[in-house]
Each structure stands twice: as C-alpha cells, then as structure tokens.
N, C-alpha and C positions, 0 to 999 in steps of 0.2 A: 216416796215409797215409805211405807211403814215397815215394822220390823218383820212381820210374815213375808211381806213381798221381797224385802232383801234376801231372807233365807232362802225363798223359793228361787230368786235370781241366782245365788251362789250355787245351788244345786243343779240348776240349768246350765250353768257356765263354769263347770269344775275345773278348768285350768286357770290358775292365777299366778300372780308374781308376788313373791314374798321378799321384803327388804329386812335385813339385819344388820347389825353393827359388829365389827370385831375391833375393839379399842375405837379409834377414830375413823376406820376405814368402813364405808358402807358396802353391802354386798347384796345383790339381787339375783334372784333366780326363778325359774318357773317351777311350778308345783302342781300336784294333782290332789283336789279336795276329796276326802272320803265321804263326810257328810257335813250338813250344817243343819241344826235344829235348836229347839229351846235349851238344849244342854251345851250347845257351844259349836265350834268350827273345828273338825276332826281332820287331821292330816298325819302322814307319816314319812319317815326318812330312815336312813341307815345310820347306826352309831359309828361307823367308819367315816362318814361324811363331814366336811367342814361345817355344814349346817348344824349337825348335832352339837359340836364343839361350841359353836358360837351360841347356840340357844341355851347352853348349859351356863355359860359365862354371862350372857345378857338375854333373858327371855322376852325382851320388848320386841315387838314386830310391827310392821305395817303390810297389810295384804291388799292386793288390788286386783279385783275380778272385772272383767269386761266382757261384753257381748260380741265384741269383735265385728261389729257391722258399722263400717265407716259412715255411711249415710245417716245412720241413727245410733251413734256410738253412746253407750251408757257405761260408766266405770262406777264401781263401789269400792271405796277404800275404807279399810277397816284397821284401826290401831288397838293395840292391847297388849297383854301379857300371856304367853303361853305356859301351860303346865304339863309336864310329862305324865302319861298315863301308863302304869305297868300293870295292864290287865290283859292276861293271857287270852281270855275268851275273845276280847276284842281284837287282838292281834291275829287270832286264827280266823275270825270273820273277815278281816281286811285281806288277809292272804287268799282265803277261799274265793274273794270276788276279784282278785287280781292275779291272774295267771303268771304275769311276768315276774311275780316276787317268789312263786313256788320253788324254782331251782336254787334261788339264793338261800332261801330259808331252810331247804333241805341240806344244804351245805353247811351253813353257819348256825342255824337254830333260831328260834324266835327271840331270844335274848338280844340279838343284834338288831332288831327292829325297835326303832323308836317311834312312839305314838304320842301325839300332843293334842291338846285342846286349847282353844282361845274362848274363854268365857267372859262375858260382860265386856264385849269390845264396843268401840265407839265408831259408828259407821257414817260416812257421808257420801251421797250420792251425786255424781256430776255427769252432765250431759253437754252437748254443744249448746243448747237452749239456754242453760243455767250457768254457762261459762262464766260469766262475771258477777253472778249473784253472790252473796254472802253464803258461806256453808251452814249448812244446818246438820245437826249431828243426832244420830239415833242410837239409843243404848240397846245393845243386843243381849 
C-alpha cells in the first residue's frame, strides 16, 4: 500500500487498538478514529482517562488498524508521537458527529475533551501472505 491507500484503509476501518506505556508497563485499548488525512491521524479521549495522563507523560504510541476479515486479514501498524490539539472548532465538529459525546460535553464542557493528532507516523502493512517478509515502512 502507498500512503493514500493506507489513509483510505484507516478511514474505512476506524476502530483501532492503541498501545501506550506508563513507565515500563504497556497498555493497549480500543479506540475510534476521527479522521486520517494528509494532516495526520486524529482521535479523541477524555482528560479524566488514564490514556490522557499516559499521553501527557509519554506521547509515543503504536496504532494497529485491521480490516477484521480472518480469511484476508490486513493490519496496518503505525508508530509515532502524538500532539494535543486545543482547537475548539475541531472539538465542536467531533462532538457534532458523535452523539454519544454530547451528554458528557453538556455536563463537563469542551475543555475536558482531549483531541490528538499523530503526524509523520511510520506505517507498516501486514498480511498473512507477507507474514514472513521483511517489514517495509511508509512515512505518513
């Protein structure tokens, strides 16, 4: 896959796993992509969450997107460093498209919504057919 094909794959498969580290302890959790484009990979969390505190201490992550099709499994793994975005318009855009966030935002306000972007990540694509091949990396 080239860069654009990877971005298309991410947007078509928006549920992903994110790995972080808290000291020497790894943590992995499921996440929901907001968007992936030439400006980076955007996702959000709450500032009350462990994830927020982990990213504040160590913004290095690995993301793993999958098509979930066992017979033709494709995984795209992306490593990089995230940065926080304090963009109220973007936060409002995200909440407008995610009804499940609205009651929480009404209660706590937009300040508690943490939005991140991963720019210039390094992606590698894995399939069963390429399982034992050397990894190739694509800069996003």
